[in-house]
C-alpha positions in Angstrom: -103.2 26.0 51.7 -104.5 24.3 48.6 -108.0 25.4 47.2 -110.1 23.8 44.3 -112.5 26.0 42.5 -115.1 24.4 40.2 -118.0 26.3 38.7 -120.4 26.2 35.6 -118.3 28.6 33.7 -116.6 28.7 30.3 -114.3 31.6 31.3 -112.8 32.3 34.7 -113.5 31.4 38.1 -112.2 33.5 41.0 -112.0 33.0 44.9 -110.6 35.5 47.2 -110.4 36.6 50.9 -111.6 39.8 52.2 -111.1 41.8 55.5 -114.8 42.6 56.0 -117.7 40.0 55.9 -120.2 40.6 53.1 -117.8 42.9 51.2 -115.6 42.6 48.1 -112.7 44.0 49.7 -110.0 45.2 50.6 -108.8 41.6 50.0 -106.8 39.5 47.6 -108.4 37.1 44.9 -107.0 34.3 42.7 -108.5 34.0 39.4 -107.9 31.0 37.0 -109.1 29.8 33.7 -108.6 27.1 31.0 -108.0 28.8 27.6 -109.1 27.4 24.1 -105.8 25.5 23.8 -106.4 23.8 27.0 -103.7 25.5 29.1 -104.4 26.6 32.5 -103.8 30.3 34.0 -103.7 31.7 37.6 -103.6 35.3 38.4 -103.1 36.9 41.8 -105.0 40.0 42.2 -106.1 42.7 44.7 -109.8 43.7 45.4 -111.5 46.9 46.5 -114.9 47.5 47.9 -116.1 47.6 44.3 -113.3 46.6 42.0 -111.0 43.7 41.0 -107.6 45.3 40.3 -104.9 44.2 37.8 -102.2 41.3 37.9 -100.0 41.9 41.0 -96.4 42.1 40.3 -95.9 39.4 43.1 -97.5 36.3 42.3 -98.2 34.2 45.4 -100.4 31.6 44.1 -99.2 28.1 42.3 -101.3 26.6 39.8 -101.8 22.9 40.9 -104.2 21.4 38.2 -106.8 22.6 35.8 -109.6 21.2 33.7 -112.8 22.0 31.6 -115.2 19.5 31.0 -119.2 19.1 30.8 -119.7 22.8 31.2 -117.5 23.1 34.4 -114.3 24.7 34.9 -112.0 23.4 37.9 -108.8 25.3 39.0 -106.8 24.0 41.9 -104.1 26.2 43.4 -102.0 26.6 46.4 -100.6 29.5 48.4 -98.8 30.2 51.8 -101.1 31.1 54.9 -98.8 34.0 55.2 -97.4 35.1 51.9 -95.4 38.0 53.3 -97.2 40.2 50.5 -98.7 43.3 52.1 -101.6 43.0 49.6 -102.5 39.4 50.8 -104.6 38.4 53.8 -102.8 36.3 56.4 -104.8 33.2 56.9 -104.9 31.2 60.2 -104.9 27.2 60.2 -108.1 26.5 62.1 -109.4 29.9 61.8 -112.1 31.4 59.7 -112.0 33.7 56.7 -114.3 35.9 54.7 -114.6 34.3 51.3 -115.5 35.9 48.1 -116.1 34.3 44.7 -117.0 35.2 41.1 -117.3 33.5 37.7 -117.7 34.6 34.2 -118.1 33.0 30.6 -115.6 35.4 29.2 -112.1 34.1 28.9 -109.4 36.8 29.5 -107.0 37.8 26.6 -103.9 37.4 28.7 -102.8 36.5 32.2 -102.4 40.3 33.0 -105.4 41.5 31.0 -108.5 43.2 32.6 -111.2 40.6 33.4 -114.7 40.8 32.1 -117.5 41.7 34.5 -118.7 38.6 36.4 -121.8 36.9 35.6 -122.3 35.5 39.0 -120.7 36.1 42.4 -121.2 35.5 46.1 -119.7 35.4 49.6 -119.4 33.2 52.5 -117.4 32.4 55.6 -115.1 29.2 55.7 -113.9 27.5 58.8 -110.4 26.1 57.9 -110.7 23.6 60.8 -114.0 21.9 60.0 -114.4 22.9 56.4 -117.8 24.3 57.1 -119.3 27.5 55.5 -121.9 29.7 56.7 -123.5 33.4 56.7 -122.9 33.4 52.9 -125.1 34.3 49.9 -124.5 33.9 46.3 -125.8 36.0 43.3 -127.8 39.1 44.3 -126.6 41.7 46.8 -128.1 45.1 47.9 -127.2 46.8 44.6 -129.6 44.7 42.6 -132.4 46.1 44.5 -131.5 49.6 44.0 -133.3 50.4 40.7 -136.5 48.9 42.3 -136.1 51.1 45.4 -135.3 54.1 43.3 -138.5 53.4 41.1 -140.6 53.0 44.1 -139.2 56.3 45.6 -139.9 58.1 42.3 -143.5 56.9 42.2 -144.2 57.5 45.9 -142.7 61.0 45.6 -145.0 61.7 42.6 -148.0 60.3 44.4 -147.3 62.6 47.3 -146.9 65.6 45.2 -150.2 64.8 43.3 -152.1 64.5 46.7 -150.5 67.8 47.7 -151.6 69.5 44.6 -155.1 68.0 43.6 -156.6 66.4 46.8 -155.4 68.3 49.9 -155.7 72.0 49.1 -159.0 73.7 49.0 -160.6 75.2 45.9 -158.8 78.6 46.0 -155.6 77.2 46.9 -155.8 74.4 44.2 -156.7 77.1 41.5 -153.5 79.0 42.5 -151.4 75.8 42.3 -152.7 74.8 39.1 -152.1 78.3 37.6 -148.5 78.1 38.7 -147.9 74.5 37.7 -149.8 74.9 34.4 -147.6 77.6 32.9 -145.4 76.8 30.0 -142.0 78.8 30.2 -140.9 77.6 26.8 -143.2 78.0 23.7 -143.8 75.0 21.7 -141.6 74.5 18.7 -143.4 74.5 15.4 -143.4 71.1 13.6 -140.4 70.9 11.2 -138.0 68.5 9.6 -135.9 69.0 12.8 -138.6 67.1 14.8 -138.3 64.1 12.6 -134.5 64.0 12.5 -134.4 64.4 16.2 -137.3 61.9 16.7 -139.0 64.6 18.8 -136.4 64.1 21.3 -135.2 67.7 22.2 -138.3 69.4 20.7 -140.6 67.5 23.2 -139.0 69.5 26.1 -140.4 72.6 24.8 -144.1 73.4 25.5 -143.7 71.5 28.6 -145.7 73.0 31.7 -144.0 73.7 35.0 -145.5 70.5 36.4 -144.4 68.2 33.5 -140.9 69.8 33.7 -140.8 68.9 37.3 -141.6 65.2 36.7 -138.8 65.1 34.0 -136.4 66.7 36.4 -137.3 64.1 39.1 -137.0 61.2 36.7 -133.4 62.5 35.7 -132.5 62.9 39.3 -133.6 59.3 39.9 -131.3 58.3 37.1 -128.4 60.2 38.9 -129.0 58.2 42.0 -128.1 55.1 40.1 -124.6 56.5 39.0 -122.9 55.1 42.0 -121.8 52.0 39.9 -119.1 51.4 37.5 -119.7 52.5 34.0 -120.3 49.4 32.2 -122.5 48.2 35.1 -124.6 51.3 35.6 -126.0 51.4 32.2 -127.8 48.2 33.0 -129.4 49.5 36.3 -130.3 52.7 34.4 -131.9 50.6 31.5 -133.9 48.6 34.0 -135.2 51.8 35.7 -136.3 53.4 32.3 -137.9 50.2 31.4 -140.1 50.4 34.5 -140.9 53.9 34.0 -141.9 53.8 30.5 -144.8 51.7 31.5 -146.4 54.1 33.9 -148.2 56.6 31.8 -149.7 54.2 29.1 -153.2 53.5 30.0 -156.1 55.6 29.5 -158.0 56.7 32.8 -155.1 55.3 34.6 -155.0 55.7 38.6 -151.6 57.1 38.2 -152.6 59.9 35.7 -155.7 60.6 37.8 -153.7 61.0 41.0 -151.2 63.3 39.1 -154.0 65.3 37.4 -152.4 64.6 34.1 -154.5 63.9 31.0 -153.5 60.9 28.9 -152.5 62.8 25.8 -150.0 64.8 28.0 -148.8 61.7 30.0 -148.2 59.9 26.7 -145.6 62.5 25.7 -143.5 61.4 28.8 -143.9 57.8 27.7 -142.4 58.6 24.3 -139.6 60.6 25.8 -138.5 58.2 28.2 -138.9 55.3 25.5 -136.3 57.2 23.4 -134.0 57.5 26.3 -134.4 53.9 27.2 -133.4 53.0 23.4 -130.2 55.2 23.9 -129.4 53.5 27.3 -129.9 49.9 26.1 -127.8 50.7 23.1 -124.9 52.2 25.2 -125.3 49.3 27.6 -124.8 46.8 24.8 -122.0 48.6 23.2 -120.1 48.8 26.4 -120.6 45.0 27.3 -119.6 44.2 23.6 -116.4 46.1 23.9 -115.6 44.6 27.2 -116.6 41.0 26.8 -116.6 40.5 22.9 -119.0 39.0 20.7 -120.0 36.3 23.4 -122.6 38.9 24.6 -124.5 38.3 21.2 -125.0 34.5 21.7 -124.3 33.4 25.3 -127.0 31.6 27.1 -126.1 30.6 30.6 -128.1 30.3 33.7 -126.5 32.2 36.7 -127.6 34.2 39.8 -128.0 37.3 37.8 -129.9 36.1 34.7 -130.2 33.6 31.8 -127.5 35.1 29.5 -126.7 37.9 27.2 -128.6 36.5 24.1 -132.0 37.4 25.6 -130.8 41.0 26.3 -129.6 41.3 22.5 -132.9 40.0 21.3 -134.8 42.5 23.5 -132.7 45.4 21.9 -133.5 44.2 18.3 -137.3 44.4 19.4 -136.9 47.8 20.9 -135.4 49.0 17.3 -138.4 47.5 15.6 -140.8 49.2 18.1 -139.0 52.4 17.8 -139.1 52.4 13.9 -142.8 51.7 14.1 -143.3 54.4 16.5 -141.6 57.0 14.3 -144.2 59.5 13.5 -144.4 59.2 9.8 -144.4 55.4 10.0 -146.9 55.4 12.8 -149.2 57.7 10.6 -149.0 55.5 7.8 -149.4 52.1 9.5 -151.1 53.0 12.8 -152.8 49.5 13.4 -149.4 47.8 12.8 -147.9 50.3 15.2 -150.7 49.5 17.9 -150.7 45.6 17.4 -146.7 45.6 17.4 -146.8 47.5 20.7 -149.1 45.0 22.3 -147.2 41.9 21.1 -143.6 43.1 21.1 -143.4 45.1 24.2 -144.4 42.2 26.5 -141.7 40.2 24.7 -139.2 42.8 25.4 -140.2 42.8 29.1 -139.9 39.0 29.4 -136.5 38.8 27.4 -135.2 41.5 29.7 -136.3 39.7 32.7 -134.5 36.6 31.4 -131.4 38.7 30.6 -131.5 40.1 34.2 -133.6 39.4 37.0 -133.1 43.0 38.1 -135.8 43.8 35.5 -138.2 41.5 37.2 -138.1 43.5 40.5 -138.1 46.7 38.7 -141.3 45.9 36.7 -143.2 44.7 39.7 -144.9 47.9 40.4 -145.6 49.3 36.8 -147.0 45.9 35.8 -149.1 45.8 39.0 -150.5 49.3 38.1 -151.1 48.4 34.5 -152.9 45.3 35.6 -155.2 47.3 37.8 -155.9 49.8 35.1 -156.7 47.3 32.6 -159.1 45.4 34.9 -160.9 48.7 35.8 -161.3 49.5 31.9 -162.5 46.0 31.2 -164.9 46.5 33.9 -166.2 49.9 32.7 -166.5 48.4 29.1 -168.6 45.2 30.3 -170.8 47.0 32.9 -172.6 49.3 30.4 -173.1 48.3 26.8 -173.2 51.2 24.3 -174.4 51.2 20.6 -174.4 53.7 17.8 -178.2 54.8 17.4 -177.5 57.2 14.5 -174.6 57.6 12.0 -174.7 60.2 9.5 -172.3 61.2 6.7 -172.1 65.1 6.5 -169.7 67.3 4.5 -166.2 66.4 5.6 -167.3 65.0 8.7 -169.7 62.2 10.5 -172.3 62.7 13.1 -172.6 59.8 15.6 -175.0 59.5 18.1 -174.6 56.7 20.9 -176.9 55.5 23.8 -176.6 52.9 26.5 -178.8 49.9 26.1 -180.2 50.2 29.4 -181.2 53.8 28.7 -179.2 55.4 31.7 -177.7 58.9 31.2 -174.1 59.6 30.5 -172.2 61.5 33.5 -169.4 63.7 32.2 -168.3 67.3 32.6 -167.6 70.0 30.2 -164.2 69.7 28.9 -164.0 66.1 29.2 -163.6 63.7 26.1 -164.1 60.0 25.5 -161.8 57.6 23.9 -164.0 55.9 21.4 -163.5 52.4 19.7 -165.7 51.3 17.0 -165.0 47.4 16.2 -166.8 47.9 12.8 -164.0 50.3 11.8 -161.0 49.0 13.8 -160.6 46.2 16.2 -157.6 48.0 17.8 -157.8 51.9 17.6 -159.2 54.1 20.3 -159.4 57.9 19.4 -160.2 60.9 21.8 -163.3 62.8 20.8 -165.4 65.5 22.5 -169.1 65.1 23.1 -171.4 67.6 21.4 -174.3 67.4 23.8 -175.3 68.6 27.2 -174.1 66.7 30.5 -176.7 64.1 31.9 -178.2 63.4 28.3 -179.2 59.8 27.6 -177.4 60.3 24.2 -174.1 61.5 23.1 -173.4 63.1 19.9 -170.1 63.4 18.2 -169.2 65.5 15.3 -166.0 63.8 13.8 -163.9 65.3 10.9 -162.8 63.0 8.1 -159.0 63.0 7.9 -159.0 61.0 4.5 -158.7 57.6 3.4 -156.8 55.0 5.4 -157.8 56.9 8.8 -160.0 55.8 11.6 -162.3 58.8 10.9 -162.2 58.0 7.1 -163.3 54.5 7.9 -166.2 55.8 10.1 -167.4 58.1 7.4 -167.4 55.4 4.9 -169.4 53.2 7.3 -171.9 56.0 7.7 -172.2 56.3 3.8 -173.3 52.6 3.6 -177.0 52.0 3.9 -179.0 49.1 5.6 -176.5 49.0 8.5 -178.0 48.3 11.9 -177.0 49.2 15.2 -173.3 48.8 16.1 -171.5 48.4 19.3 -169.3 51.4 20.4 -166.9 51.3 23.1 -166.3 54.5 25.2 -163.8 55.0 27.8 
């Protein structure tokens, strides 16, 4: 039997024969490549259900020809229908065989070296009598959807828990549940140098309520569900899952937060914690791929069934480092507007680049992006439906008194303990900060007493605005 393999690859191309349809093994595979000197190589190997094993002692394939031109690698080889090797499949003239294939842009270091993880793969059935193929598929298989399925299961489970705790119980039962779930077994740590050195990574776990700790445990359990893959592969799946979950708690008045009964300032802590885990996972994933495949991961751009190349993933990681640096608390406090604008601009770029790097991310991001779009649309509707202006702005000792009202004269509906995210375009076009209203519910005006936190802050800018005279009414955004 003589077979010719041609694929858009700068590294190796493999074809093999498996015992089971739609399975990588048990089987045998023949991997060939053309090295930098133009020499051709062929390696006879064994496959399991999940792994391509090493160079066999008995080599039953014979290299017939090889070439590399115009981005295509072609390897022709021959083997006996029955090689007599117990590790090789016996093929029958006129019969059918389960064929598997894989390609990679990475060149093996030697004929008996471990091969880099493939960048594309697939399977089919081949009829040796007619040459027809069927029941095949390239690229994605079920494992590529696992991060999406795990993410959906995580979201669904939390939604069901939210219903069970906040919606279904009666008032008395709800109070008892909230009392239990609101307890904080570990007291919060006092701010210290350790917080900054650890990027608030471990200290953030202290001060969590039972409910918040449960969410973190479920998130960790979801990561464990993804550990059924090989080490250098699983880090990519974990990263995709973390990238999806980091987006869940980032919108004010989110449908998600309301269902869970979790205020924004608590949910945003989960966002920060998951973002730091995401950066660690992305770094580990990149390092493993760099060790396994070499510096090609920093520059390779090649379209395949998995993604558009390693370069996009590397650029996404660099942007994550920039985001993490600007989110570091001392830096964030000094350059808050830069921090906000960078998140709005760079995080979408990270998501797009990650999607180009691996199409798995595109599937994982569907649910979080859909929720984000819904939340943003609702926030925009609330903002446009009722116009609110500052009717009085007074500079007091160390603070500012701000009175606002709606232009249509309608009353404000809020309950004691609630607060507003306040945005004032005259002070900052990007910043929103939470403040409690100092007036009775149902009033047609809202009063805020806002402490001045010093020059360069949002509250300092508001007090400076109050000290200027001759200023007319200004728009204020309340959420």
